[in-house]
Backbone atoms as SQL, in Angstrom:
CREATE TABLE atoms (id INTEGER PRIMARY KEY, chain TEXT, resi INTEGER, resn TEXT, atom TEXT, x REAL, y REAL, z REAL);
INSERT INTO atoms VALUES
  (1, 'A', 1, 'MET', 'N', -41.783, -35.607, 83.572),
  (2, 'A', 1, 'MET', 'CA', -41.299, -34.616, 82.533),
  (3, 'A', 1, 'MET', 'C', -40.364, -34.172, 82.598),
  (4, 'A', 2, 'GLY', 'N', -38.950, -34.763, 82.417),
  (5, 'A', 2, 'GLY', 'CA', -37.908, -34.805, 82.591),
  (6, 'A', 2, 'GLY', 'C', -36.660, -35.214, 83.271),
  (7, 'A', 3, 'GLU', 'N', -35.501, -34.965, 82.870),
  (8, 'A', 3, 'GLU', 'CA', -34.513, -35.581, 83.597),
  (9, 'A', 3, 'GLU', 'C', -34.091, -34.821, 84.636),
  (10, 'A', 4, 'VAL', 'N', -33.172, -35.425, 85.912),
  (11, 'A', 4, 'VAL', 'CA', -32.744, -35.017, 87.037),
  (12, 'A', 4, 'VAL', 'C', -31.163, -35.425, 86.887),
  (13, 'A', 5, 'TYR', 'N', -30.391, -33.900, 87.450),
  (14, 'A', 5, 'TYR', 'CA', -29.070, -34.127, 87.265),
  (15, 'A', 5, 'TYR', 'C', -28.598, -33.642, 88.573),
  (16, 'A', 6, 'ARG', 'N', -27.570, -33.989, 89.180),
  (17, 'A', 6, 'ARG', 'CA', -26.749, -33.490, 90.038),
  (18, 'A', 6, 'ARG', 'C', -26.041, -32.175, 89.459),
  (19, 'A', 7, 'ALA', 'N', -25.702, -31.025, 90.232),
  (20, 'A', 7, 'ALA', 'CA', -25.069, -29.910, 89.825),
  (21, 'A', 7, 'ALA', 'C', -24.581, -29.427, 90.836),
  (22, 'A', 8, 'THR', 'N', -23.671, -28.169, 90.622),
  (23, 'A', 8, 'THR', 'CA', -23.044, -27.395, 91.867),
  (24, 'A', 8, 'THR', 'C', -23.449, -25.906, 91.238),
  (25, 'A', 9, 'ASP', 'N', -23.980, -25.353, 92.333),
  (26, 'A', 9, 'ASP', 'CA', -24.781, -23.799, 92.017),
  (27, 'A', 9, 'ASP', 'C', -23.286, -23.093, 92.366),
  (28, 'A', 10, 'THR', 'N', -22.676, -22.715, 91.601),
  (29, 'A', 10, 'THR', 'CA', -21.634, -21.938, 91.739),
  (30, 'A', 10, 'THR', 'C', -21.370, -20.631, 92.182),
  (31, 'A', 11, 'LYS', 'N', -22.624, -20.067, 92.220),
  (32, 'A', 11, 'LYS', 'CA', -22.985, -18.489, 93.058),
  (33, 'A', 11, 'LYS', 'C', -22.842, -18.757, 94.304),
  (34, 'A', 12, 'LEU', 'N', -23.497, -19.802, 94.882),
  (35, 'A', 12, 'LEU', 'CA', -23.742, -19.921, 96.144),
  (36, 'A', 12, 'LEU', 'C', -23.100, -21.046, 96.676),
  (37, 'A', 13, 'ASP', 'N', -22.107, -21.824, 95.727),
  (38, 'A', 13, 'ASP', 'CA', -21.605, -22.828, 96.305),
  (39, 'A', 13, 'ASP', 'C', -21.841, -23.941, 96.852),
  (40, 'A', 14, 'ARG', 'N', -22.791, -24.720, 96.274),
  (41, 'A', 14, 'ARG', 'CA', -23.778, -25.387, 96.965),
  (42, 'A', 14, 'ARG', 'C', -24.201, -26.526, 96.177),
  (43, 'A', 15, 'ASP', 'N', -24.627, -27.696, 96.285),
  (44, 'A', 15, 'ASP', 'CA', -25.227, -28.790, 95.234),
  (45, 'A', 15, 'ASP', 'C', -26.492, -28.644, 95.252),
  (46, 'A', 16, 'VAL', 'N', -26.791, -29.014, 94.042),
  (47, 'A', 16, 'VAL', 'CA', -28.370, -28.889, 93.771),
  (48, 'A', 16, 'VAL', 'C', -28.746, -29.935, 92.938),
  (49, 'A', 17, 'ALA', 'N', -30.296, -29.811, 92.586),
  (50, 'A', 17, 'ALA', 'CA', -30.398, -31.128, 91.438),
  (51, 'A', 17, 'ALA', 'C', -31.179, -30.228, 90.407),
  (52, 'A', 18, 'ILE', 'N', -31.065, -30.515, 89.112),
  (53, 'A', 18, 'ILE', 'CA', -31.316, -29.404, 88.134),
  (54, 'A', 18, 'ILE', 'C', -32.407, -30.505, 87.691),
  (55, 'A', 19, 'LYS', 'N', -33.362, -30.120, 86.980),
  (56, 'A', 19, 'LYS', 'CA', -34.647, -31.111, 86.511),
  (57, 'A', 19, 'LYS', 'C', -34.358, -30.335, 85.088),
  (58, 'A', 20, 'ILE', 'N', -34.380, -31.093, 83.767),
  (59, 'A', 20, 'ILE', 'CA', -34.437, -30.471, 82.615),
  (60, 'A', 20, 'ILE', 'C', -35.464, -30.952, 81.859),
  (61, 'A', 21, 'LEU', 'N', -36.125, -29.692, 81.361),
  (62, 'A', 21, 'LEU', 'CA', -36.879, -30.530, 80.325),
  (63, 'A', 21, 'LEU', 'C', -36.807, -31.004, 78.908),
  (64, 'A', 22, 'PRO', 'N', -37.162, -31.793, 79.051),
  (65, 'A', 22, 'PRO', 'CA', -36.837, -32.663, 77.552),
  (66, 'A', 22, 'PRO', 'C', -36.974, -32.039, 76.690),
  (67, 'A', 23, 'GLU', 'N', -35.702, -32.360, 75.527),
  (68, 'A', 23, 'GLU', 'CA', -35.644, -31.628, 74.082),
  (69, 'A', 23, 'GLU', 'C', -36.753, -31.416, 73.439),
  (70, 'A', 24, 'SER', 'N', -37.366, -32.695, 73.503),
  (71, 'A', 24, 'SER', 'CA', -38.346, -33.051, 72.620),
  (72, 'A', 24, 'SER', 'C', -39.842, -31.896, 73.156),
  (73, 'A', 25, 'PHE', 'N', -39.938, -31.351, 73.873),
  (74, 'A', 25, 'PHE', 'CA', -40.821, -30.985, 75.008),
  (75, 'A', 25, 'PHE', 'C', -40.409, -29.156, 74.587),
  (76, 'A', 26, 'ALA', 'N', -39.331, -28.988, 74.436),
  (77, 'A', 26, 'ALA', 'CA', -38.736, -27.344, 74.697),
  (78, 'A', 26, 'ALA', 'C', -39.468, -26.711, 73.738),
  (79, 'A', 27, 'GLY', 'N', -39.724, -27.219, 72.699),
  (80, 'A', 27, 'GLY', 'CA', -40.408, -26.206, 71.784),
  (81, 'A', 27, 'GLY', 'C', -41.969, -26.326, 71.700),
  (82, 'A', 28, 'ASP', 'N', -42.862, -27.366, 72.325),
  (83, 'A', 28, 'ASP', 'CA', -43.995, -27.291, 72.481),
  (84, 'A', 28, 'ASP', 'C', -44.375, -25.950, 73.865),
  (85, 'A', 29, 'ARG', 'N', -45.212, -25.153, 73.271),
  (86, 'A', 29, 'ARG', 'CA', -45.537, -23.754, 73.991),
  (87, 'A', 29, 'ARG', 'C', -46.115, -24.372, 75.269),
  (88, 'A', 30, 'ASN', 'N', -47.138, -25.318, 75.127),
  (89, 'A', 30, 'ASN', 'CA', -48.014, -25.851, 76.434),
  (90, 'A', 30, 'ASN', 'C', -46.801, -26.365, 77.384),
  (91, 'A', 31, 'ARG', 'N', -46.131, -27.241, 76.764),
  (92, 'A', 31, 'ARG', 'CA', -45.330, -27.709, 77.852),
  (93, 'A', 31, 'ARG', 'C', -44.715, -27.079, 78.487),
  (94, 'A', 32, 'VAL', 'N', -44.009, -26.082, 78.107),
  (95, 'A', 32, 'VAL', 'CA', -43.050, -24.976, 78.560),
  (96, 'A', 32, 'VAL', 'C', -43.494, -24.244, 79.566),
  (97, 'A', 33, 'ALA', 'N', -45.038, -23.941, 79.317),
  (98, 'A', 33, 'ALA', 'CA', -46.007, -23.271, 80.239),
  (99, 'A', 33, 'ALA', 'C', -46.038, -24.196, 81.225),
  (100, 'A', 34, 'ARG', 'N', -46.742, -25.084, 81.244),
  (101, 'A', 34, 'ARG', 'CA', -46.927, -25.897, 82.138),
  (102, 'A', 34, 'ARG', 'C', -45.689, -25.908, 83.196),
  (103, 'A', 35, 'PHE', 'N', -44.618, -26.267, 82.740),
  (104, 'A', 35, 'PHE', 'CA', -43.260, -26.368, 83.309),
  (105, 'A', 35, 'PHE', 'C', -42.956, -25.133, 84.308),
  (106, 'A', 36, 'LYS', 'N', -43.270, -24.142, 83.464),
  (107, 'A', 36, 'LYS', 'CA', -42.855, -22.556, 84.406),
  (108, 'A', 36, 'LYS', 'C', -44.288, -22.169, 85.375),
  (109, 'A', 37, 'ARG', 'N', -45.199, -22.651, 85.139),
  (110, 'A', 37, 'ARG', 'CA', -46.579, -22.921, 85.935),
  (111, 'A', 37, 'ARG', 'C', -46.398, -23.579, 87.219),
  (112, 'A', 38, 'GLU', 'N', -45.705, -24.974, 87.308),
  (113, 'A', 38, 'GLU', 'CA', -45.277, -26.122, 88.405),
  (114, 'A', 38, 'GLU', 'C', -44.358, -25.217, 88.792),
  (115, 'A', 39, 'ALA', 'N', -43.214, -24.758, 88.044),
  (116, 'A', 39, 'ALA', 'CA', -42.245, -23.931, 89.365),
  (117, 'A', 39, 'ALA', 'C', -42.773, -22.895, 89.848),
  (118, 'A', 40, 'LYS', 'N', -43.530, -22.075, 89.593),
  (119, 'A', 40, 'LYS', 'CA', -44.283, -21.148, 90.240),
  (120, 'A', 40, 'LYS', 'C', -44.710, -21.460, 91.269),
  (121, 'A', 41, 'VAL', 'N', -46.178, -22.553, 90.805),
  (122, 'A', 41, 'VAL', 'CA', -46.616, -22.988, 92.441),
  (123, 'A', 41, 'VAL', 'C', -45.680, -23.584, 92.997),
  (124, 'A', 42, 'LEU', 'N', -44.638, -24.642, 92.996),
  (125, 'A', 42, 'LEU', 'CA', -43.518, -24.945, 93.710),
  (126, 'A', 42, 'LEU', 'C', -43.093, -24.283, 94.674),
  (127, 'A', 43, 'ALA', 'N', -42.650, -22.819, 93.974),
  (128, 'A', 43, 'ALA', 'CA', -41.989, -21.738, 94.986),
  (129, 'A', 43, 'ALA', 'C', -42.696, -21.280, 96.026),
  (130, 'A', 44, 'THR', 'N', -44.073, -21.503, 95.886),
  (131, 'A', 44, 'THR', 'CA', -44.828, -21.059, 97.119),
  (132, 'A', 44, 'THR', 'C', -44.741, -21.787, 98.327),
  (133, 'A', 45, 'LEU', 'N', -44.074, -23.212, 97.842),
  (134, 'A', 45, 'LEU', 'CA', -44.161, -24.392, 99.095),
  (135, 'A', 45, 'LEU', 'C', -43.294, -24.093, 100.011),
  (136, 'A', 46, 'ASN', 'N', -43.053, -23.858, 101.401),
  (137, 'A', 46, 'ASN', 'CA', -41.745, -23.976, 102.285),
  (138, 'A', 46, 'ASN', 'C', -42.263, -24.860, 103.534),
  (139, 'A', 47, 'HIS', 'N', -41.489, -26.163, 103.277),
  (140, 'A', 47, 'HIS', 'CA', -41.989, -26.906, 104.329),
  (141, 'A', 47, 'HIS', 'C', -41.020, -27.712, 104.126),
  (142, 'A', 48, 'PRO', 'N', -40.633, -28.393, 105.904),
  (143, 'A', 48, 'PRO', 'CA', -39.604, -28.965, 105.935),
  (144, 'A', 48, 'PRO', 'C', -39.624, -30.466, 105.192),
  (145, 'A', 49, 'ASN', 'N', -40.812, -31.030, 104.761),
  (146, 'A', 49, 'ASN', 'CA', -40.890, -32.275, 104.074),
  (147, 'A', 49, 'ASN', 'C', -41.275, -32.266, 102.552),
  (148, 'A', 50, 'ILE', 'N', -40.665, -31.043, 101.958),
  (149, 'A', 50, 'ILE', 'CA', -40.993, -30.830, 100.565),
  (150, 'A', 50, 'ILE', 'C', -39.997, -30.114, 100.235),
  (151, 'A', 51, 'ALA', 'N', -39.187, -30.599, 98.879),
  (152, 'A', 51, 'ALA', 'CA', -38.167, -30.240, 98.442),
  (153, 'A', 51, 'ALA', 'C', -38.388, -28.793, 97.780),
  (154, 'A', 52, 'ALA', 'N', -37.329, -28.183, 98.246),
  (155, 'A', 52, 'ALA', 'CA', -37.572, -26.673, 97.543),
  (156, 'A', 52, 'ALA', 'C', -37.095, -26.387, 96.546),
  (157, 'A', 53, 'ILE', 'N', -37.450, -25.510, 95.703),
  (158, 'A', 53, 'ILE', 'CA', -36.867, -25.028, 94.366),
  (159, 'A', 53, 'ILE', 'C', -36.656, -23.829, 94.699),
  (160, 'A', 54, 'TYR', 'N', -35.393, -23.358, 93.790),
  (161, 'A', 54, 'TYR', 'CA', -34.479, -22.596, 94.192),
  (162, 'A', 54, 'TYR', 'C', -34.679, -21.554, 92.738),
  (163, 'A', 55, 'GLY', 'N', -35.021, -22.060, 91.756),
  (164, 'A', 55, 'GLY', 'CA', -35.343, -21.133, 90.699),
  (165, 'A', 55, 'GLY', 'C', -35.634, -21.862, 89.487),
  (166, 'A', 56, 'ILE', 'N', -35.730, -21.179, 88.076),
  (167, 'A', 56, 'ILE', 'CA', -35.948, -21.849, 87.019),
  (168, 'A', 56, 'ILE', 'C', -35.064, -20.875, 86.192),
  (169, 'A', 57, 'GLU', 'N', -34.147, -21.761, 85.193),
  (170, 'A', 57, 'GLU', 'CA', -33.482, -21.183, 84.181),
  (171, 'A', 57, 'GLU', 'C', -33.508, -21.505, 83.089),
  (172, 'A', 58, 'LYS', 'N', -33.366, -20.805, 81.899),
  (173, 'A', 58, 'LYS', 'CA', -33.368, -21.001, 80.674),
  (174, 'A', 58, 'LYS', 'C', -32.103, -20.949, 79.236),
  (175, 'A', 59, 'THR', 'N', -32.112, -21.605, 78.655),
  (176, 'A', 59, 'THR', 'CA', -31.013, -21.077, 77.887),
  (177, 'A', 59, 'THR', 'C', -31.905, -21.305, 76.524),
  (178, 'A', 60, 'PRO', 'N', -31.167, -20.863, 75.233),
  (179, 'A', 60, 'PRO', 'CA', -31.562, -21.200, 74.060),
  (180, 'A', 60, 'PRO', 'C', -32.341, -22.498, 73.789),
  (181, 'A', 61, 'GLU', 'N', -31.510, -23.340, 74.206),
  (182, 'A', 61, 'GLU', 'CA', -32.073, -24.792, 73.998),
  (183, 'A', 61, 'GLU', 'C', -32.975, -25.569, 74.771),
  (184, 'A', 62, 'THR', 'N', -33.078, -24.756, 75.995),
  (185, 'A', 62, 'THR', 'CA', -33.808, -25.739, 77.527),
  (186, 'A', 62, 'THR', 'C', -34.304, -24.883, 78.126),
  (187, 'A', 63, 'HIS', 'N', -35.189, -25.553, 79.036),
  (188, 'A', 63, 'HIS', 'CA', -35.522, -24.981, 80.432),
  (189, 'A', 63, 'HIS', 'C', -35.306, -25.947, 81.249),
  (190, 'A', 64, 'ALA', 'N', -35.135, -25.179, 82.638),
  (191, 'A', 64, 'ALA', 'CA', -34.722, -26.256, 83.875),
  (192, 'A', 64, 'ALA', 'C', -34.931, -25.684, 85.181),
  (193, 'A', 65, 'LEU', 'N', -35.203, -26.569, 85.930),
  (194, 'A', 65, 'LEU', 'CA', -35.637, -26.329, 87.139),
  (195, 'A', 65, 'LEU', 'C', -34.292, -26.381, 88.195),
  (196, 'A', 66, 'VAL', 'N', -33.880, -25.610, 89.193),
  (197, 'A', 66, 'VAL', 'CA', -33.264, -25.889, 90.074),
  (198, 'A', 66, 'VAL', 'C', -33.774, -26.025, 91.454),
  (199, 'A', 67, 'MET', 'N', -33.250, -26.816, 92.090),
  (200, 'A', 67, 'MET', 'CA', -33.981, -27.578, 93.351),
  (201, 'A', 67, 'MET', 'C', -33.194, -27.940, 94.592),
  (202, 'A', 68, 'GLU', 'N', -33.463, -28.218, 95.388),
  (203, 'A', 68, 'GLU', 'CA', -32.680, -28.601, 96.392),
  (204, 'A', 68, 'GLU', 'C', -32.309, -30.255, 96.082),
  (205, 'A', 69, 'LEU', 'N', -31.322, -30.203, 96.452),
  (206, 'A', 69, 'LEU', 'CA', -30.578, -31.418, 96.157),
  (207, 'A', 69, 'LEU', 'C', -30.816, -32.483, 97.660),
  (208, 'A', 70, 'VAL', 'N', -31.537, -33.385, 97.581),
  (209, 'A', 70, 'VAL', 'CA', -31.889, -34.224, 98.738),
  (210, 'A', 70, 'VAL', 'C', -31.321, -35.785, 98.434),
  (211, 'A', 71, 'GLU', 'N', -30.178, -35.807, 99.530),
  (212, 'A', 71, 'GLU', 'CA', -28.903, -37.181, 99.439),
  (213, 'A', 71, 'GLU', 'C', -30.311, -38.044, 100.295),
  (214, 'A', 72, 'GLY', 'N', -30.337, -39.306, 99.833),
  (215, 'A', 72, 'GLY', 'CA', -30.871, -40.368, 100.436),
  (216, 'A', 72, 'GLY', 'C', -31.351, -41.302, 99.205),
  (217, 'A', 73, 'GLU', 'N', -32.073, -42.151, 99.529),
  (218, 'A', 73, 'GLU', 'CA', -32.567, -43.269, 98.764),
  (219, 'A', 73, 'GLU', 'C', -34.112, -42.698, 98.594),
  (220, 'A', 74, 'THR', 'N', -35.041, -43.289, 97.474),
  (221, 'A', 74, 'THR', 'CA', -36.473, -43.159, 97.408),
  (222, 'A', 74, 'THR', 'C', -36.913, -44.015, 98.171),
  (223, 'A', 75, 'LEU', 'N', -37.970, -43.821, 98.574),
  (224, 'A', 75, 'LEU', 'CA', -38.825, -44.957, 99.237),
  (225, 'A', 75, 'LEU', 'C', -38.956, -46.140, 98.453),
  (226, 'A', 76, 'GLY', 'N', -39.009, -46.205, 97.181),
  (227, 'A', 76, 'GLY', 'CA', -39.290, -47.045, 96.349),
  (228, 'A', 76, 'GLY', 'C', -37.819, -48.204, 96.794),
  (229, 'A', 77, 'GLU', 'N', -36.795, -47.635, 96.491),
  (230, 'A', 77, 'GLU', 'CA', -35.633, -48.191, 96.518),
  (231, 'A', 77, 'GLU', 'C', -35.153, -48.541, 98.294),
  (232, 'A', 78, 'ARG', 'N', -35.733, -48.008, 99.342),
  (233, 'A', 78, 'ARG', 'CA', -35.892, -48.326, 100.297),
  (234, 'A', 78, 'ARG', 'C', -36.668, -49.522, 100.942),
  (235, 'A', 79, 'LEU', 'N', -37.825, -49.459, 100.050),
  (236, 'A', 79, 'LEU', 'CA', -38.913, -50.773, 100.280),
  (237, 'A', 79, 'LEU', 'C', -38.424, -51.769, 99.591),
  (238, 'A', 80, 'LYS', 'N', -37.454, -51.645, 98.599),
  (239, 'A', 80, 'LYS', 'CA', -36.868, -53.005, 97.907),
  (240, 'A', 80, 'LYS', 'C', -35.844, -53.478, 98.597),
  (241, 'A', 81, 'ARG', 'N', -35.176, -52.781, 99.447),
  (242, 'A', 81, 'ARG', 'CA', -33.773, -53.067, 100.501),
  (243, 'A', 81, 'ARG', 'C', -34.273, -54.120, 101.422),
  (244, 'A', 82, 'GLU', 'N', -35.250, -53.625, 102.371),
  (245, 'A', 82, 'GLU', 'CA', -35.844, -54.588, 103.393),
  (246, 'A', 82, 'GLU', 'C', -36.961, -53.702, 103.746),
  (247, 'A', 83, 'PRO', 'N', -38.014, -54.598, 104.456),
  (248, 'A', 83, 'PRO', 'CA', -39.472, -54.071, 104.680),
  (249, 'A', 83, 'PRO', 'C', -39.037, -52.987, 105.893),
  (250, 'A', 84, 'MET', 'N', -39.856, -52.031, 106.294),
  (251, 'A', 84, 'MET', 'CA', -39.613, -51.119, 107.212),
  (252, 'A', 84, 'MET', 'C', -40.431, -51.963, 108.485),
  (253, 'A', 85, 'THR', 'N', -39.838, -51.194, 109.592),
  (254, 'A', 85, 'THR', 'CA', -40.361, -51.769, 110.636),
  (255, 'A', 85, 'THR', 'C', -41.968, -50.682, 110.842),
  (256, 'A', 86, 'VAL', 'N', -42.569, -51.232, 111.719),
  (257, 'A', 86, 'VAL', 'CA', -43.982, -50.511, 111.882),
  (258, 'A', 86, 'VAL', 'C', -43.304, -49.089, 112.243),
  (259, 'A', 87, 'GLU', 'N', -42.707, -48.936, 113.277),
  (260, 'A', 87, 'GLU', 'CA', -42.289, -47.565, 113.483),
  (261, 'A', 87, 'GLU', 'C', -41.787, -46.702, 112.289),
  (262, 'A', 88, 'GLU', 'N', -40.916, -47.282, 111.771),
  (263, 'A', 88, 'GLU', 'CA', -40.258, -46.827, 110.500),
  (264, 'A', 88, 'GLU', 'C', -41.613, -46.496, 109.662),
  (265, 'A', 89, 'ALA', 'N', -42.411, -47.378, 109.211),
  (266, 'A', 89, 'ALA', 'CA', -43.581, -46.518, 108.013),
  (267, 'A', 89, 'ALA', 'C', -44.479, -45.624, 108.589),
  (268, 'A', 90, 'LEU', 'N', -44.730, -45.710, 109.749),
  (269, 'A', 90, 'LEU', 'CA', -45.687, -44.669, 110.683),
  (270, 'A', 90, 'LEU', 'C', -45.028, -43.106, 110.456),
  (271, 'A', 91, 'ASP', 'N', -43.419, -43.457, 110.857),
  (272, 'A', 91, 'ASP', 'CA', -42.912, -42.131, 110.659),
  (273, 'A', 91, 'ASP', 'C', -42.880, -41.734, 109.302),
  (274, 'A', 92, 'CYS', 'N', -42.489, -42.604, 108.472),
  (275, 'A', 92, 'CYS', 'CA', -42.666, -41.872, 107.216),
  (276, 'A', 92, 'CYS', 'C', -43.752, -41.644, 106.499),
  (277, 'A', 93, 'GLY', 'N', -44.854, -42.306, 106.868),
  (278, 'A', 93, 'GLY', 'CA', -46.387, -41.723, 106.686),
  (279, 'A', 93, 'GLY', 'C', -46.887, -40.654, 107.098),
  (280, 'A', 94, 'LYS', 'N', -45.996, -40.570, 108.263),
  (281, 'A', 94, 'LYS', 'CA', -46.812, -38.834, 109.180),
  (282, 'A', 94, 'LYS', 'C', -45.963, -37.880, 108.256),
  (283, 'A', 95, 'GLN', 'N', -44.955, -38.057, 107.837),
  (284, 'A', 95, 'GLN', 'CA', -43.818, -37.048, 106.993),
  (285, 'A', 95, 'GLN', 'C', -44.340, -36.638, 105.853),
  (286, 'A', 96, 'ILE', 'N', -44.738, -37.358, 105.437),
  (287, 'A', 96, 'ILE', 'CA', -45.574, -37.567, 103.521),
  (288, 'A', 96, 'ILE', 'C', -46.626, -36.713, 103.978),
  (289, 'A', 97, 'SER', 'N', -47.582, -37.368, 104.698),
  (290, 'A', 97, 'SER', 'CA', -48.868, -36.651, 105.056),
  (291, 'A', 97, 'SER', 'C', -48.680, -35.106, 105.676),
  (292, 'A', 98, 'GLU', 'N', -47.667, -34.728, 106.414),
  (293, 'A', 98, 'GLU', 'CA', -47.715, -33.280, 106.765),
  (294, 'A', 98, 'GLU', 'C', -47.063, -32.301, 105.400),
  (295, 'A', 99, 'ALA', 'N', -46.416, -33.080, 104.673),
  (296, 'A', 99, 'ALA', 'CA', -46.008, -32.522, 103.300),
  (297, 'A', 99, 'ALA', 'C', -46.934, -32.227, 102.567),
  (298, 'A', 100, 'LEU', 'N', -47.891, -33.163, 101.998),
  (299, 'A', 100, 'LEU', 'CA', -48.935, -33.148, 101.459),
  (300, 'A', 100, 'LEU', 'C', -50.111, -32.045, 101.573),
  (301, 'A', 101, 'GLU', 'N', -50.628, -32.274, 103.315),
  (302, 'A', 101, 'GLU', 'CA', -51.635, -31.526, 104.029),
  (303, 'A', 101, 'GLU', 'C', -51.037, -29.629, 103.637),
  (304, 'A', 102, 'ALA', 'N', -49.712, -29.571, 103.890),
  (305, 'A', 102, 'ALA', 'CA', -49.345, -28.025, 103.623),
  (306, 'A', 102, 'ALA', 'C', -49.160, -27.928, 101.932),
  (307, 'A', 103, 'ALA', 'N', -48.983, -28.816, 101.283),
  (308, 'A', 103, 'ALA', 'CA', -49.493, -28.320, 99.650),
  (309, 'A', 103, 'ALA', 'C', -50.868, -27.779, 99.725),
  (310, 'A', 104, 'HIS', 'N', -51.525, -29.009, 100.169),
  (311, 'A', 104, 'HIS', 'CA', -53.176, -29.059, 100.274),
  (312, 'A', 104, 'HIS', 'C', -53.731, -27.823, 100.389),
  (313, 'A', 105, 'GLU', 'N', -53.330, -27.242, 101.792),
  (314, 'A', 105, 'GLU', 'CA', -53.536, -26.143, 102.355),
  (315, 'A', 105, 'GLU', 'C', -53.325, -24.905, 101.369),
  (316, 'A', 106, 'LYS', 'N', -52.380, -25.024, 100.421),
  (317, 'A', 106, 'LYS', 'CA', -52.404, -23.805, 99.507),
  (318, 'A', 106, 'LYS', 'C', -53.062, -24.258, 97.945),
  (319, 'A', 107, 'GLY', 'N', -53.475, -25.082, 98.123),
  (320, 'A', 107, 'GLY', 'CA', -54.461, -25.612, 96.771),
  (321, 'A', 107, 'GLY', 'C', -53.542, -26.193, 95.852),
  (322, 'A', 108, 'ILE', 'N', -52.633, -26.966, 96.341),
  (323, 'A', 108, 'ILE', 'CA', -51.754, -27.681, 95.344),
  (324, 'A', 108, 'ILE', 'C', -51.744, -29.241, 95.709),
  (325, 'A', 109, 'ILE', 'N', -52.152, -29.600, 94.625),
  (326, 'A', 109, 'ILE', 'CA', -51.988, -31.533, 94.554),
  (327, 'A', 109, 'ILE', 'C', -51.083, -31.948, 93.722),
  (328, 'A', 110, 'HIS', 'N', -50.248, -32.779, 94.237),
  (329, 'A', 110, 'HIS', 'CA', -49.190, -33.645, 93.699),
  (330, 'A', 110, 'HIS', 'C', -49.930, -34.551, 92.785),
  (331, 'A', 111, 'ARG', 'N', -49.252, -34.506, 91.510),
  (332, 'A', 111, 'ARG', 'CA', -50.256, -35.261, 90.602),
  (333, 'A', 111, 'ARG', 'C', -49.276, -36.425, 90.039),
  (334, 'A', 112, 'ASP', 'N', -48.136, -36.761, 90.673),
  (335, 'A', 112, 'ASP', 'CA', -47.367, -37.922, 90.600),
  (336, 'A', 112, 'ASP', 'C', -46.647, -38.556, 91.718),
  (337, 'A', 113, 'LEU', 'N', -47.601, -38.612, 92.795),
  (338, 'A', 113, 'LEU', 'CA', -47.196, -39.044, 94.029),
  (339, 'A', 113, 'LEU', 'C', -46.841, -40.761, 94.107),
  (340, 'A', 114, 'LYS', 'N', -45.423, -41.149, 94.264),
  (341, 'A', 114, 'LYS', 'CA', -45.194, -42.658, 94.214),
  (342, 'A', 114, 'LYS', 'C', -44.066, -42.488, 94.798),
  (343, 'A', 115, 'PRO', 'N', -43.632, -43.839, 95.000),
  (344, 'A', 115, 'PRO', 'CA', -42.356, -44.143, 95.874),
  (345, 'A', 115, 'PRO', 'C', -41.248, -43.441, 95.658),
  (346, 'A', 116, 'GLU', 'N', -41.133, -43.280, 94.042),
  (347, 'A', 116, 'GLU', 'CA', -39.681, -42.687, 93.271),
  (348, 'A', 116, 'GLU', 'C', -39.486, -41.172, 93.859),
  (349, 'A', 117, 'ASN', 'N', -40.920, -40.809, 93.925),
  (350, 'A', 117, 'ASN', 'CA', -40.876, -39.245, 94.292),
  (351, 'A', 117, 'ASN', 'C', -41.000, -38.744, 95.902),
  (352, 'A', 118, 'ILE', 'N', -40.478, -39.810, 96.583),
  (353, 'A', 118, 'ILE', 'CA', -40.229, -39.524, 97.815),
  (354, 'A', 118, 'ILE', 'C', -38.785, -39.963, 98.204),
  (355, 'A', 119, 'LYS', 'N', -38.071, -39.238, 99.412),
  (356, 'A', 119, 'LYS', 'CA', -36.355, -39.261, 99.491),
  (357, 'A', 119, 'LYS', 'C', -36.574, -39.395, 100.720),
  (358, 'A', 120, 'ILE', 'N', -35.722, -40.544, 101.354),
  (359, 'A', 120, 'ILE', 'CA', -35.673, -40.414, 102.666),
  (360, 'A', 120, 'ILE', 'C', -34.266, -40.153, 102.897),
  (361, 'A', 121, 'THR', 'N', -33.646, -39.557, 103.826),
  (362, 'A', 121, 'THR', 'CA', -32.367, -39.377, 104.198),
  (363, 'A', 121, 'THR', 'C', -31.662, -40.235, 104.875),
  (364, 'A', 122, 'ALA', 'N', -30.306, -40.361, 105.400),
  (365, 'A', 122, 'ALA', 'CA', -29.915, -41.109, 106.071),
  (366, 'A', 122, 'ALA', 'C', -30.461, -41.333, 107.724),
  (367, 'A', 123, 'ASP', 'N', -30.958, -40.001, 107.949),
  (368, 'A', 123, 'ASP', 'CA', -31.298, -39.760, 109.395),
  (369, 'A', 123, 'ASP', 'C', -32.566, -40.318, 109.758),
  (370, 'A', 124, 'GLY', 'N', -33.510, -40.542, 108.491),
  (371, 'A', 124, 'GLY', 'CA', -34.729, -40.913, 108.204),
  (372, 'A', 124, 'GLY', 'C', -35.556, -39.747, 108.210),
  (373, 'A', 125, 'HIS', 'N', -35.133, -38.556, 107.554),
  (374, 'A', 125, 'HIS', 'CA', -35.989, -37.593, 107.126),
  (375, 'A', 125, 'HIS', 'C', -36.433, -37.472, 106.086),
  (376, 'A', 126, 'VAL', 'N', -38.282, -37.039, 105.787),
  (377, 'A', 126, 'VAL', 'CA', -38.305, -37.505, 104.251),
  (378, 'A', 126, 'VAL', 'C', -38.894, -36.417, 103.794),
  (379, 'A', 127, 'LYS', 'N', -38.363, -36.508, 102.378),
  (380, 'A', 127, 'LYS', 'CA', -38.587, -35.036, 101.477),
  (381, 'A', 127, 'LYS', 'C', -39.574, -35.310, 100.195),
  (382, 'A', 128, 'VAL', 'N', -40.563, -34.956, 100.019),
  (383, 'A', 128, 'VAL', 'CA', -41.535, -35.264, 99.101),
  (384, 'A', 128, 'VAL', 'C', -41.111, -34.325, 97.944),
  (385, 'A', 129, 'LEU', 'N', -40.687, -35.085, 96.373),
  (386, 'A', 129, 'LEU', 'CA', -39.927, -34.051, 95.449),
  (387, 'A', 129, 'LEU', 'C', -41.176, -33.942, 94.617),
  (388, 'A', 130, 'LYS', 'N', -40.536, -33.191, 93.615),
  (389, 'A', 130, 'LYS', 'CA', -41.840, -32.585, 92.580),
  (390, 'A', 130, 'LYS', 'C', -41.759, -34.044, 91.558),
  (391, 'A', 131, 'GLY', 'N', -43.340, -33.955, 91.026),
  (392, 'A', 131, 'GLY', 'CA', -43.573, -35.064, 90.064),
  (393, 'A', 131, 'GLY', 'C', -42.671, -34.925, 88.868),
  (394, 'A', 132, 'SER', 'N', -43.068, -36.029, 88.231),
  (395, 'A', 132, 'SER', 'CA', -42.594, -36.141, 86.945),
  (396, 'A', 132, 'SER', 'C', -43.467, -34.959, 85.662);
């Protein structure tokens, strides 16, 4: 439910990811309400394996989530590049499980968990991203 762009937070001088609610949904009250609700729910999570949400912004034309920018490749990209070793797969699975457990403990279910919504940094740290 949106396109993600790399941006710079000029107030705090850091790179961020901005997820824009598509223009086709911006006039739909239900979609906007869902977008805001998801932002509030995500803001309650604080876990090293879950990408952080920094805020929600609104302009007359659109709504946007400002999130932690996670550098690296998606799990999908990683798997296409080459097979993971057993150790890498177990470590990745453990980190994903820990993120999901933390969300589930708060009553939050990731409704779009897939390899494209999981990032792996160059040092092997896994971050679960907000779904579409």
